[in-house]
C-alpha positions in Angstrom: -46.6 -37.9 -76.0 -43.8 -37.1 -73.5 -44.3 -34.1 -71.1 -42.5 -30.8 -71.6 -39.5 -30.1 -69.4 -39.6 -26.8 -67.6 -36.4 -25.4 -65.9 -36.9 -22.9 -63.1 -33.7 -21.0 -62.3 -34.0 -19.7 -58.7 -35.7 -21.5 -55.8 -36.8 -18.4 -53.9 -40.3 -17.3 -53.2 -41.2 -16.9 -56.9 -39.5 -20.3 -57.9 -41.4 -22.0 -55.2 -44.8 -20.7 -56.3 -43.9 -21.3 -59.9 -43.3 -24.9 -59.2 -46.5 -25.3 -57.4 -48.6 -23.5 -60.1 -47.0 -25.4 -63.0 -47.6 -28.7 -61.2 -51.2 -27.9 -60.4 -51.8 -27.0 -64.1 -49.9 -30.0 -65.3 -47.9 -28.0 -67.8 -44.9 -30.3 -67.6 -42.2 -31.8 -65.6 -40.3 -29.3 -63.4 -36.5 -29.0 -62.5 -36.1 -26.3 -59.8 -32.5 -25.1 -59.5 -30.9 -22.9 -56.9 -27.4 -22.4 -55.6 -28.4 -22.9 -52.0 -27.7 -26.5 -51.0 -30.9 -28.5 -50.3 -33.3 -25.6 -50.6 -34.7 -26.6 -54.1 -34.7 -30.2 -53.1 -36.8 -29.2 -50.0 -39.3 -27.1 -51.8 -39.7 -29.8 -54.6 -40.2 -32.6 -52.2 -42.8 -30.6 -50.2 -44.7 -29.7 -53.4 -44.5 -33.3 -54.8 -46.0 -34.7 -51.6 -49.1 -32.7 -52.3 -49.7 -34.4 -55.7 -52.3 -36.9 -54.4 -54.2 -34.0 -52.6 -54.1 -31.5 -55.5 -54.5 -34.2 -58.2 -51.5 -33.5 -60.4 -49.2 -36.1 -62.0 -45.9 -34.5 -63.0 -42.3 -35.0 -61.9 -40.8 -32.3 -59.7 -37.0 -32.3 -59.0 -34.8 -30.0 -57.0 -31.2 -29.6 -57.8 -28.0 -27.6 -57.2 -26.5 -28.9 -60.6 -27.2 -27.0 -63.7 -26.7 -30.2 -65.7 -30.1 -31.3 -64.5 -31.9 -28.7 -66.7 -30.4 -30.4 -69.7 -32.9 -30.5 -72.6 -35.4 -28.1 -71.0 -38.1 -26.9 -73.4 -38.8 -23.8 -71.4 -36.7 -21.9 -68.8 -38.0 -19.4 -66.4 -35.3 -17.3 -64.7 -36.1 -15.8 -61.4 -32.6 -15.8 -59.9 -31.4 -12.6 -58.3 -31.7 -10.6 -55.2 -35.3 -9.2 -54.4 -35.9 -5.7 -53.7 -35.7 -4.3 -50.1 -37.6 -1.3 -48.8 -36.0 1.9 -50.2 -34.5 0.1 -53.2 -35.6 0.6 -56.8 -35.4 -2.2 -59.4 -32.5 -0.3 -61.0 -30.5 -0.6 -57.6 -30.2 -4.3 -58.3 -28.4 -3.7 -61.6 -24.8 -4.9 -60.8 -25.5 -7.7 -58.4 -28.2 -9.3 -60.5 -26.3 -8.7 -63.8 -23.5 -10.9 -62.5 -26.0 -13.6 -61.4 -27.9 -13.5 -64.8 -24.6 -13.7 -66.8 -23.8 -17.0 -65.0 -27.3 -18.3 -65.3 -27.5 -17.5 -69.0 -24.1 -19.2 -69.7 -25.5 -22.4 -68.2 -28.9 -22.1 -70.0 -26.9 -21.8 -73.1 -24.7 -24.9 -72.3 -27.5 -27.2 -71.1 -30.7 -26.0 -72.7 -29.7 -24.5 -76.1 -33.1 -25.2 -77.6 -35.1 -23.7 -74.7 -37.5 -20.7 -74.7 -36.5 -18.3 -72.0 -38.8 -16.2 -69.8 -36.9 -13.7 -67.5 -38.3 -12.3 -64.4 -35.4 -11.0 -62.5 -35.0 -7.3 -62.0 -34.2 -4.7 -63.4 -36.2 -6.7 -66.0 -35.5 -4.9 -69.2 -31.7 -4.9 -68.7 -31.7 -8.6 -67.5 -33.6 -9.8 -70.5 -31.2 -7.9 -72.7 -28.2 -9.5 -71.0 -29.7 -13.0 -71.0 -30.2 -12.8 -74.8 -26.7 -11.4 -75.4 -25.0 -14.2 -73.3 -27.2 -17.0 -74.7 -27.1 -15.8 -78.3 -30.6 -17.2 -78.6 -32.9 -15.7 -81.3 -34.8 -12.7 -79.9 -38.2 -14.4 -80.2 -37.0 -17.1 -77.8 -35.8 -14.7 -75.0 -38.2 -12.3 -73.4 -39.4 -10.9 -70.1 -42.5 -11.1 -67.8 -43.5 -7.7 -66.6 -46.6 -6.4 -68.5 -48.8 -9.4 -67.6 -48.2 -8.5 -63.9 -48.5 -4.7 -64.2 -51.6 -5.1 -66.4 -53.2 -7.5 -63.7 -52.5 -4.9 -61.0 -54.0 -2.1 -62.9 -57.1 -4.3 -63.7 -57.3 -5.1 -59.9 -57.4 -1.6 -58.8 -60.0 -0.8 -61.6 -62.2 -3.7 -60.4 -62.1 -2.6 -56.7 -62.9 1.1 -57.6 -65.9 0.1 -59.8 -67.0 -2.9 -57.6 -67.0 -5.3 -60.6 -65.4 -8.7 -61.2 -61.7 -8.4 -62.1 -62.4 -11.2 -64.6 -64.4 -8.7 -66.7 -61.7 -5.8 -66.6 -59.4 -5.5 -69.6 -56.3 -3.3 -69.0 -52.9 -3.2 -70.5 -49.5 -1.7 -69.4 -46.8 -1.1 -71.8 -43.1 0.3 -71.6 -40.3 -0.5 -69.4 -40.8 -2.4 -66.0 -40.3 0.6 -63.7 -41.6 3.9 -62.6 -42.0 5.0 -66.2 -44.3 2.1 -67.2 -47.4 3.2 -69.3 -50.9 2.1 -68.3 -53.0 2.6 -71.4 -56.2 4.3 -69.9 -57.8 4.9 -73.3 -58.4 1.1 -73.9 -59.1 0.1 -70.4 -62.6 -1.3 -70.3 -65.1 -3.6 -68.5 -66.4 -6.0 -71.0 -66.0 -3.3 -73.8 -67.3 -0.4 -71.7 -64.6 2.2 -71.4 -63.5 2.6 -67.7 -63.5 6.4 -67.9 -67.1 6.4 -69.0 -67.9 4.3 -66.0 -66.0 6.5 -63.6 -67.6 9.6 -65.0 -71.1 8.1 -64.5 -70.2 7.0 -61.0 -68.8 10.4 -59.9 -71.0 12.6 -62.3 -67.9 14.8 -62.6 -65.2 14.4 -65.4 -62.5 16.0 -63.3 -63.1 13.7 -60.3 -63.1 10.7 -62.6 -59.7 11.8 -64.0 -58.4 12.2 -60.5 -59.4 8.7 -59.5 -57.9 7.2 -62.7 -54.7 9.2 -62.2 -54.4 7.7 -58.7 -54.8 4.2 -60.0 -52.3 4.7 -62.7 -49.9 6.0 -60.1 -50.6 3.1 -57.8 -50.0 0.7 -60.7 -46.6 2.2 -61.4 -45.6 1.9 -57.6 -47.4 -1.4 -56.9 -44.3 -3.5 -56.6 -42.7 -1.0 -54.2 -46.0 -1.0 -52.2 -45.7 -4.7 -51.7 -42.0 -4.4 -50.8 -42.8 -1.8 -48.1 -45.6 -4.0 -46.6 -43.6 -7.3 -46.6 -40.4 -5.4 -45.4 -38.2 -8.5 -46.1 -38.8 -9.2 -49.7 -40.7 -8.3 -52.8 -43.9 -9.7 -54.5 -43.8 -13.3 -55.5 -47.3 -14.8 -55.9 -48.4 -12.4 -58.7 -45.1 -12.4 -60.6 -45.3 -16.2 -60.6 -48.8 -16.4 -61.7 -48.1 -13.9 -64.5 -45.2 -16.0 -65.7 -47.2 -19.2 -65.7 -49.9 -17.5 -67.9 -47.1 -16.8 -70.4 -45.7 -20.3 -70.0 -49.2 -21.9 -70.6 -49.6 -19.8 -73.8 -46.3 -21.1 -75.1 -46.5 -24.7 -74.0 -50.1 -25.2 -75.2 -49.6 -22.9 -78.3 -52.5 -20.7 -77.2 -51.3 -17.7 -79.1 -52.6 -15.4 -76.5 -51.9 -11.6 -76.9 -50.1 -10.7 -73.7 -48.0 -7.7 -72.8 -44.4 -8.9 -73.0 -41.0 -7.5 -72.6 -40.1 -8.2 -76.3 -37.4 -7.3 -78.7 -38.4 -4.5 -81.0 -37.2 -4.2 -84.6 -38.9 -1.0 -85.6 -42.3 -1.8 -84.0 -43.6 1.3 -82.1 -40.7 3.3 -83.5 -38.2 1.4 -81.4 -35.4 -0.7 -82.9 -32.9 -2.9 -81.0 -34.4 -2.8 -77.5 -36.4 -4.9 -75.2 -39.6 -3.1 -74.2 -43.1 -4.0 -72.9 -45.6 -4.3 -75.8 -48.5 -6.6 -76.8 -47.2 -9.8 -78.3 -48.6 -13.2 -79.5 -47.0 -16.0 -77.4 -47.1 -19.4 -78.9 -45.0 -22.5 -79.5 -42.2 -20.5 -81.0 -42.1 -17.9 -78.3 -42.8 -14.4 -79.3 -44.5 -15.0 -82.6 -45.7 -11.4 -83.3 -45.6 -8.0 -81.8 -49.1 -6.5 -82.0 -48.8 -2.8 -82.9 -51.5 -0.2 -82.6 -51.4 3.6 -82.8 -50.7 5.5 -79.7 -52.2 9.0 -79.2 -49.9 11.9 -78.5 -50.1 11.7 -74.7 -49.4 8.0 -74.8 -46.6 8.4 -77.3 -44.8 10.9 -75.0 -45.1 8.5 -72.0 -44.1 5.5 -74.1 -41.0 7.4 -75.5 -40.1 8.4 -71.9 -40.3 4.9 -70.8 -38.1 3.6 -73.7 -35.6 6.4 -72.8 -35.4 4.9 -69.2 -34.9 1.5 -70.7 -32.1 2.6 -73.1 -30.2 4.5 -70.2 -30.5 1.3 -68.1 -29.0 -0.8 -70.8 -26.3 1.7 -71.4 -25.5 1.8 -67.7 -25.2 -2.0 -67.7 -22.8 -2.0 -70.7 -20.8 0.8 -69.3 -20.2 -1.5 -66.2 -18.9 -4.3 -68.5 -22.0 -6.4 -69.2 
């Protein structure tokens, strides 16, 4: 059985880590594209030369020619400028919209049957633009954000409670920005509600809520926290790892339920927009949006997040994209 072909558009920090992780997991052959001459070739060669050490056996090619992505089964788009200190994801709108438009035109031309995962920021707008330009069915174009945001939330919970992060279940919905919605009510450690564990730890419901509120806020600002510390770029390992989890579910048809920036057609009361929600990811892309009932507080926060997404998309369209 021939290996799957995976096109990675953008050879920066995320693209390099994506290449390495995909190779190590042997998910398929990789074509790493970047506009910068020799950059993707150098990264690909470096990673390929670790094959004997890491024990993987896939082909890795770096290129500056979109034609080399021809026939890709899966495309992951990371192209675009990263955030710098003081910038919001939304500040990247115009610059990255121009980049994503060009990328999407080439994906449409050379990989018309590909499933597409977008990572570029501002995420919700860039996914919308990619689908519009490619014309691909909505279930084949979606974004990575919720897996990353949820992992960050779970990490903070694990640190606070002193437990293995592998036993923490947490989910973040909504747009990929400051209005994202960490779902506290369903956060648990192997089924035990996190709030109950916090209340037992502090023996004070008010204190437990303050601690949770701080973790929720840190989750919302986690990307900016990394940007501030790095000073010259934005997060790259955790976004790449999150995208690979999605890619693995698609390529191996695992049908995992993962928070995904998916197109909604009435689910959660939203129609015609890409928003972060739980979705079943399998061989056909987004195979199902998993709905559940939000309580009043969650609904207000979710609606606020959706409003931020609709405003961002409207701004993009007003600018001619």
